[in-house]
Backbone as CSV, one residue per row, in Angstrom:
resi,resn,N_x,N_y,N_z,CA_x,CA_y,CA_z,C_x,C_y,C_z
1,MET,2.384,-45.464,-112.298,0.327,-45.662,-112.888,-0.147,-46.231,-113.780
2,ILE,-1.101,-46.953,-113.888,-1.969,-48.040,-114.813,-2.341,-47.452,-115.269
3,VAL,-2.339,-47.477,-116.585,-3.671,-47.264,-117.717,-4.993,-48.068,-117.755
4,ILE,-6.042,-47.647,-117.134,-7.165,-48.936,-117.830,-7.993,-48.061,-118.952
5,ARG,-8.499,-49.039,-119.770,-8.994,-48.873,-121.050,-10.617,-49.455,-121.003
6,LEU,-10.976,-48.787,-120.078,-13.282,-49.688,-119.884,-13.171,-49.830,-121.665
7,SER,-14.246,-50.887,-121.640,-15.657,-50.530,-123.088,-16.569,-49.711,-122.595
8,TRP,-16.909,-49.307,-123.501,-18.375,-48.347,-123.348,-19.498,-48.806,-122.591
9,SER,-19.284,-50.737,-122.651,-20.076,-51.450,-121.087,-19.928,-51.546,-120.416
10,GLU,-18.873,-51.393,-120.071,-17.764,-51.937,-118.329,-18.505,-49.562,-117.959
11,VAL,-18.169,-48.900,-119.016,-18.286,-48.119,-118.253,-19.912,-47.539,-117.935
12,PHE,-20.479,-47.998,-118.477,-22.644,-48.330,-118.564,-22.893,-49.257,-117.314
13,PHE,-22.617,-50.355,-117.166,-21.995,-51.056,-115.741,-22.378,-50.170,-114.489
14,ALA,-20.498,-49.449,-114.655,-20.370,-48.775,-113.652,-20.753,-47.972,-113.081
15,ALA,-21.316,-47.099,-114.518,-22.238,-45.595,-113.775,-23.826,-46.760,-113.247
16,MET,-24.085,-47.487,-114.021,-25.557,-47.990,-113.229,-25.543,-48.196,-111.761
17,ALA,-23.900,-49.363,-111.757,-24.626,-49.082,-110.408,-24.316,-47.909,-109.147
18,GLY,-23.216,-46.987,-110.149,-23.234,-45.306,-109.018,-24.711,-45.314,-109.147
19,VAL,-25.065,-44.955,-109.824,-26.720,-44.655,-109.639,-27.814,-45.651,-108.714
20,MET,-27.531,-46.545,-108.745,-28.292,-47.518,-107.776,-27.629,-47.650,-106.708
21,ARG,-26.324,-46.797,-106.321,-26.097,-46.223,-104.624,-26.563,-45.189,-104.397
22,ARG,-26.931,-44.471,-105.647,-26.723,-42.964,-104.746,-28.804,-42.957,-104.467
23,ILE,-28.859,-43.908,-105.280,-30.447,-43.906,-105.196,-30.776,-44.951,-103.481
24,GLN,-29.976,-45.692,-103.253,-30.298,-46.303,-101.971,-29.660,-45.217,-101.366
25,GLY,-28.990,-44.574,-101.225,-28.365,-43.389,-100.100,-29.654,-42.928,-99.601
26,MET,-30.105,-42.598,-100.821,-31.578,-41.212,-100.993,-32.886,-42.044,-100.409
27,LYS,-32.758,-43.915,-100.374,-33.820,-44.088,-100.883,-33.897,-44.449,-99.095
28,HIS,-32.520,-44.561,-98.513,-32.226,-44.569,-96.702,-32.334,-43.819,-95.716
29,LYS,-31.879,-42.395,-96.904,-31.554,-41.347,-96.136,-30.594,-40.478,-95.350
30,ARG,-29.027,-41.371,-95.946,-27.621,-41.068,-95.827,-27.381,-39.897,-95.803
31,GLU,-26.615,-39.341,-95.371,-26.169,-38.358,-95.800,-24.671,-38.821,-96.662
32,GLN,-24.889,-37.254,-97.789,-23.196,-38.319,-98.182,-22.005,-37.477,-97.583
33,MET,-21.070,-38.145,-97.256,-20.449,-38.054,-96.396,-19.563,-36.585,-96.623
34,TYR,-18.816,-36.532,-95.734,-17.097,-35.218,-95.956,-18.164,-34.417,-96.807
35,GLY,-19.148,-34.200,-96.632,-19.468,-32.434,-98.141,-19.980,-33.014,-99.377
36,GLY,-19.334,-33.691,-99.719,-19.638,-34.413,-101.155,-18.548,-33.715,-102.367
37,GLY,-18.494,-32.996,-103.497,-17.688,-32.604,-103.857,-17.915,-31.400,-104.200
38,PRO,-17.104,-30.687,-105.512,-16.786,-29.365,-105.260,-17.996,-28.727,-104.867
39,CYS,-19.469,-29.564,-104.993,-20.791,-28.725,-105.215,-21.796,-29.777,-104.401
40,PRO,-22.310,-28.799,-103.416,-23.550,-30.230,-102.801,-24.514,-31.202,-103.980
41,ASP,-24.447,-30.468,-104.866,-25.955,-30.608,-106.061,-25.184,-32.401,-107.798
42,MET,-23.953,-32.501,-106.443,-23.483,-33.280,-107.953,-22.552,-34.753,-107.042
43,PHE,-23.836,-35.126,-105.802,-23.313,-36.329,-105.031,-23.950,-37.533,-106.956
44,TRP,-24.671,-37.439,-107.036,-24.826,-38.381,-108.832,-23.879,-38.336,-109.121
45,GLN,-22.743,-37.433,-109.220,-21.368,-38.240,-109.929,-20.960,-38.402,-109.288
46,ILE,-20.425,-38.049,-107.772,-19.603,-39.019,-107.538,-19.981,-39.946,-106.697
47,ASP,-20.821,-40.551,-106.624,-21.010,-42.761,-106.519,-20.853,-42.795,-108.020
48,ILE,-21.011,-42.174,-109.107,-20.676,-42.649,-110.471,-19.353,-42.751,-110.700
49,ILE,-19.143,-41.694,-110.480,-16.855,-41.681,-111.165,-16.305,-42.467,-109.718
50,SER,-16.601,-42.718,-108.658,-16.257,-43.586,-107.526,-16.770,-44.919,-108.543
51,CYS,-17.574,-45.267,-108.296,-17.952,-46.723,-109.387,-17.162,-47.397,-110.279
52,ILE,-17.164,-46.068,-111.430,-15.522,-46.554,-112.535,-14.703,-46.588,-111.885
53,GLY,-14.474,-45.642,-111.595,-13.075,-46.304,-110.455,-12.838,-47.271,-109.739
54,GLU,-14.079,-47.599,-109.200,-13.405,-49.127,-108.632,-13.855,-50.795,-109.193
55,PHE,-14.319,-50.176,-110.445,-14.399,-51.066,-111.366,-13.055,-51.498,-112.110
56,ALA,-12.541,-50.119,-112.723,-11.007,-50.179,-113.210,-10.251,-50.951,-111.821
57,LEU,-9.702,-50.403,-110.817,-9.395,-51.584,-110.273,-9.343,-53.234,-109.870
58,ALA,-11.004,-53.295,-110.012,-11.232,-54.540,-109.956,-10.578,-55.019,-111.311
59,LYS,-10.846,-54.721,-112.278,-10.448,-54.905,-113.762,-8.716,-54.998,-113.912
60,HIS,-8.111,-54.581,-113.058,-6.866,-54.432,-113.166,-6.504,-56.022,-112.116
61,LEU,-7.014,-55.862,-111.549,-6.785,-57.114,-110.363,-6.890,-58.414,-110.926
62,ASP,-8.207,-58.314,-112.345,-9.057,-59.712,-112.310,-9.234,-60.254,-111.462
63,CYS,-10.702,-59.146,-110.788,-11.607,-59.540,-109.855,-12.744,-58.769,-109.799
64,VAL,-13.898,-60.373,-109.025,-15.346,-59.886,-109.458,-15.598,-58.916,-108.892
65,TRP,-15.686,-57.114,-109.426,-16.733,-56.561,-108.604,-17.889,-56.207,-108.275
66,SER,-18.762,-56.361,-107.098,-19.896,-55.921,-107.025,-20.738,-54.783,-106.996
67,GLY,-20.343,-53.807,-106.722,-20.691,-53.068,-106.700,-21.543,-52.068,-105.444
68,ALA,-21.542,-53.692,-104.084,-21.654,-52.950,-103.100,-22.549,-51.975,-102.824
69,ILE,-23.903,-51.923,-103.646,-24.721,-51.548,-103.667,-25.458,-51.715,-101.763
70,GLY,-25.101,-50.639,-101.183,-26.126,-50.642,-100.308,-25.366,-51.462,-99.364
71,LEU,-23.903,-51.534,-99.359,-23.574,-52.659,-98.252,-22.350,-51.711,-97.842
72,LEU,-22.283,-50.848,-96.910,-21.431,-50.040,-96.237,-19.195,-50.682,-95.811
73,THR,-20.258,-51.434,-95.161,-18.987,-51.995,-94.658,-18.084,-52.941,-95.609
74,VAL,-18.298,-53.225,-96.738,-17.780,-54.244,-97.171,-16.522,-53.419,-97.907
75,PRO,-15.019,-54.246,-98.555,-14.504,-53.050,-99.121,-14.760,-52.691,-100.809
76,ASP,-14.527,-51.707,-100.868,-14.069,-51.388,-103.142,-14.130,-52.399,-103.265
77,VAL,-13.573,-52.357,-103.562,-12.660,-53.998,-104.688,-12.092,-54.832,-104.056
78,GLY,-12.905,-56.306,-103.893,-11.795,-57.675,-103.736,-12.000,-57.855,-102.131
79,PRO,-10.807,-58.348,-101.731,-10.982,-58.712,-100.075,-10.338,-57.614,-99.479
80,GLY,-9.922,-56.019,-99.607,-9.590,-55.002,-98.674,-8.993,-53.870,-99.469
81,TYR,-9.630,-53.658,-100.827,-9.163,-52.988,-101.319,-9.805,-51.100,-101.353
82,GLU,-9.453,-50.318,-101.291,-10.077,-49.019,-101.558,-9.873,-48.114,-102.475
83,VAL,-10.885,-47.361,-103.063,-10.262,-46.226,-104.255,-11.329,-45.032,-103.655
84,ARG,-10.791,-44.174,-104.048,-10.449,-42.665,-103.899,-10.395,-42.301,-105.257
85,ALA,-11.924,-41.693,-106.477,-11.667,-42.054,-107.809,-11.977,-40.337,-108.184
86,THR,-11.369,-39.409,-108.282,-11.533,-38.026,-109.916,-11.274,-38.075,-110.421
87,GLU,-12.539,-36.955,-111.303,-12.095,-36.578,-112.265,-11.310,-35.481,-112.628
88,TRP,-10.565,-35.036,-111.996,-9.783,-34.227,-111.856,-7.989,-34.951,-111.975
89,SER,-7.905,-34.392,-112.917,-6.522,-34.678,-113.834,-5.881,-34.728,-113.152
90,ASP,-5.458,-34.073,-112.433,-4.645,-33.539,-111.245,-4.686,-33.704,-109.734
91,GLY,-5.822,-34.606,-109.549,-6.238,-34.727,-108.033,-5.862,-35.754,-107.474
92,ARG,-5.387,-35.503,-106.005,-4.951,-36.180,-105.452,-5.511,-37.232,-104.450
93,LEU,-5.198,-38.121,-103.805,-5.596,-39.127,-102.872,-6.100,-38.457,-101.492
94,ARG,-7.321,-38.639,-101.448,-8.035,-38.145,-100.242,-8.666,-39.209,-98.831
95,LEU,-7.820,-38.721,-98.196,-8.279,-40.038,-96.650,-9.278,-38.849,-95.670
96,HIS,-9.759,-39.269,-95.368,-10.256,-38.875,-93.607,-9.804,-39.512,-92.105
97,PRO,-9.919,-39.165,-91.382,-9.333,-39.821,-89.921,-10.415,-40.979,-89.544
98,PRO,-11.949,-41.512,-90.084,-12.214,-42.363,-89.940,-11.242,-44.082,-90.948
99,ASP,-10.893,-43.936,-91.887,-10.396,-44.054,-92.905,-9.515,-45.806,-91.935
100,LYS,-9.634,-46.737,-92.272,-8.736,-47.935,-91.543,-7.246,-47.755,-91.827
101,ASP,-6.869,-48.029,-90.754,-5.073,-47.132,-91.230,-4.920,-47.955,-91.617
102,GLU,-4.798,-49.306,-91.992,-4.271,-50.964,-92.593,-5.046,-51.188,-93.905
103,LYS,-5.744,-50.978,-94.027,-6.186,-50.469,-95.632,-5.112,-49.601,-96.361
104,PRO,-5.005,-50.557,-98.125,-4.445,-49.689,-98.711,-5.654,-49.257,-100.117
105,TYR,-5.370,-47.638,-99.905,-6.039,-47.162,-100.289,-5.669,-45.968,-101.745
106,VAL,-6.450,-46.744,-103.406,-6.000,-46.455,-104.228,-6.468,-45.341,-105.152
107,LEU,-5.530,-44.042,-105.631,-6.533,-43.384,-106.249,-5.979,-43.566,-107.768
108,ALA,-7.951,-43.152,-108.509,-8.100,-43.641,-109.442,-8.572,-42.281,-110.020
109,ARG,-8.170,-41.927,-111.817,-8.438,-40.156,-112.089,-9.771,-40.869,-113.709
110,VAL,-10.400,-40.400,-113.388,-11.497,-41.120,-114.623,-11.767,-39.682,-115.579
111,ASN,-11.664,-40.941,-116.434,-11.732,-39.624,-117.721,-12.276,-40.126,-119.008
112,GLU,-13.860,-40.154,-118.750,-14.280,-40.456,-119.775,-14.226,-42.340,-119.686
113,ASN,-13.478,-42.839,-120.239,-13.668,-44.752,-120.625,-12.262,-44.534,-119.559
114,VAL,-11.719,-43.824,-119.495,-10.042,-44.779,-119.343,-9.715,-43.954,-117.924
115,VAL,-9.504,-44.998,-117.064,-8.886,-44.409,-115.408,-7.845,-45.068,-115.473
116,THR,-7.029,-44.010,-114.540,-5.403,-43.927,-114.674,-5.421,-44.453,-113.159
117,LEU,-4.684,-45.544,-112.698,-4.525,-45.814,-111.023,-3.485,-45.155,-110.809
118,VAL,-3.351,-44.253,-110.038,-2.599,-43.127,-109.809,-1.005,-43.686,-108.759
119,GLY,-1.517,-44.731,-107.960,-0.840,-45.536,-106.840,-1.455,-44.847,-106.005
120,TRP,-1.092,-45.788,-104.699,-1.472,-45.747,-103.656,-0.667,-45.819,-102.363
121,VAL,-1.561,-45.880,-101.258,-1.257,-45.859,-99.408,-1.969,-46.686,-98.953
122,TYR,-1.368,-46.644,-97.728,-1.741,-47.564,-96.499,-2.595,-45.989,-95.672
123,ALA,-3.760,-46.064,-95.721,-4.409,-45.103,-94.749,-3.316,-43.843,-93.484
124,ARG,-2.333,-45.492,-92.771,-2.164,-44.556,-92.149,-0.532,-43.678,-92.486
125,GLU,-0.650,-43.945,-94.193,0.661,-43.570,-93.765,0.565,-42.004,-94.911
126,GLY,-1.011,-41.821,-95.045,-1.516,-40.788,-95.778,-2.277,-39.785,-94.649
127,LYS,-2.353,-39.858,-93.588,-2.832,-39.440,-92.353,-1.469,-38.359,-91.903
128,ARG,-0.822,-37.596,-92.066,-0.044,-37.114,-92.258,-0.702,-35.515,-91.670
129,LYS,0.067,-34.983,-90.351,-0.678,-33.503,-90.336,-0.209,-32.722,-91.412
130,GLU,1.169,-32.686,-91.566,0.931,-32.065,-92.791,0.350,-32.065,-94.375
131,TYR,-0.108,-33.325,-94.092,-1.653,-32.779,-95.568,-2.662,-33.050,-94.944
132,TRP,-3.161,-32.664,-93.781,-4.655,-32.102,-92.920,-4.563,-30.704,-94.398
133,GLN,-5.697,-30.560,-94.862,-5.890,-28.965,-95.714,-7.636,-29.218,-96.162
134,ASN,-7.081,-27.977,-96.128,-8.802,-28.034,-97.014,-8.338,-26.955,-98.350
135,ILE,-8.778,-27.941,-99.780,-8.102,-27.220,-100.714,-8.874,-26.498,-101.106
136,GLN,-10.414,-26.597,-100.565,-11.683,-25.915,-101.389,-12.081,-24.631,-100.586
137,LYS,-11.220,-23.546,-100.681,-10.790,-22.646,-99.620,-12.486,-21.868,-98.762
138,ASN,-13.394,-22.449,-99.622,-14.513,-21.476,-99.583,-15.475,-22.589,-98.658
139,ARG,-14.864,-24.193,-98.441,-16.119,-24.900,-98.349,-15.483,-25.516,-96.912
140,PRO,-15.754,-24.957,-95.325,-15.104,-25.027,-94.215,-15.125,-26.879,-94.124
141,GLU,-16.393,-27.521,-94.376,-16.466,-28.963,-94.373,-15.263,-30.382,-95.370
142,ARG,-14.399,-28.957,-96.008,-13.453,-29.831,-97.204,-12.169,-30.241,-96.455
143,PHE,-12.050,-30.235,-95.149,-11.181,-30.894,-94.618,-10.517,-32.049,-94.725
144,ALA,-9.055,-32.980,-95.369,-9.454,-33.801,-95.349,-7.510,-34.207,-95.530
145,PHE,-6.753,-34.903,-95.265,-5.939,-35.646,-95.368,-5.262,-36.001,-97.618
146,TRP,-4.830,-34.669,-98.032,-4.857,-34.934,-98.782,-3.293,-35.296,-99.363
147,VAL,-3.457,-36.336,-100.412,-1.500,-36.590,-99.917,-1.278,-36.810,-101.519
148,PRO,-0.108,-36.045,-101.660,0.695,-35.338,-102.397,0.683,-36.406,-103.821
149,ASN,0.965,-36.685,-105.320,0.248,-38.070,-105.618,2.960,-38.465,-105.634
150,ASP,3.374,-37.112,-105.234,4.557,-37.911,-105.682,4.939,-39.004,-103.909
151,MET,4.016,-38.791,-102.759,4.356,-39.107,-102.230,3.524,-41.105,-101.463
152,LEU,3.018,-41.302,-103.447,1.726,-42.583,-103.535,2.695,-43.199,-104.005
153,HIS,2.806,-44.876,-103.762,3.274,-46.524,-103.714,3.108,-46.351,-105.348
154,ASP,3.686,-47.022,-106.076,3.357,-47.157,-107.321,3.015,-48.201,-107.084
155,MET,1.827,-48.745,-108.244,0.963,-49.845,-108.722,1.043,-50.906,-108.625
156,ASP,2.504,-51.458,-109.148,3.236,-52.703,-109.328,3.319,-53.093,-107.986
157,GLU,3.433,-52.075,-106.382,3.436,-52.159,-105.091,2.756,-52.877,-104.052
158,LEU,1.087,-52.944,-104.955,0.086,-52.934,-104.503,0.199,-54.486,-104.280
159,PRO,0.196,-54.639,-102.593,0.107,-55.307,-101.697,-0.882,-56.375,-102.201
160,VAL,-0.578,-58.087,-102.642,-1.613,-59.040,-102.459,-2.938,-59.119,-101.523
161,LEU,-3.773,-58.497,-100.836,-4.978,-59.342,-99.836,-5.671,-60.964,-100.032
162,GLU,-5.628,-61.389,-99.146,-5.960,-62.770,-99.367,-7.471,-62.695,-98.247
163,ARG,-8.293,-62.743,-99.026,-9.446,-63.175,-98.605,-9.263,-63.716,-96.676
164,ALA,-10.098,-63.317,-96.008,-10.497,-64.289,-94.526,-10.999,-65.885,-94.667
165,ALA,-10.288,-66.227,-94.242,-11.339,-67.670,-94.430,-12.330,-68.433,-93.839
């Protein structure tokens, strides 16, 4: 695990990108993918926490983070890293069937300005039958691949991805 401490200015910057992402989604009437978080009214929070997690990974990798406002086809960070962020201290990495098998997905746990980069997997590694479950039984749309934390690769093993020429 790698712990990234963001300045409050960095948290503000990432949070504002999350707000902009939410507004773009509403403006273009995009539905929240996979039913959102624990409650349907948490969409603002989901976008903000996601952006803070993405920003922390970009800071760790020493690369510029764009926030990708309104661009659904670009990676979360750099040339091809995807981030799944959570505020849950025991949260797991969540994958969905359409996630790109060849991409590395990083689990980021956000606690105010401290982000723990827990580990990562290629989507193809995490899409295992035994990980397909609904961890919120009262929300049938919450089925996903929930990768156990002990199955994540160490952050020191995150592959170096190069930009396509």
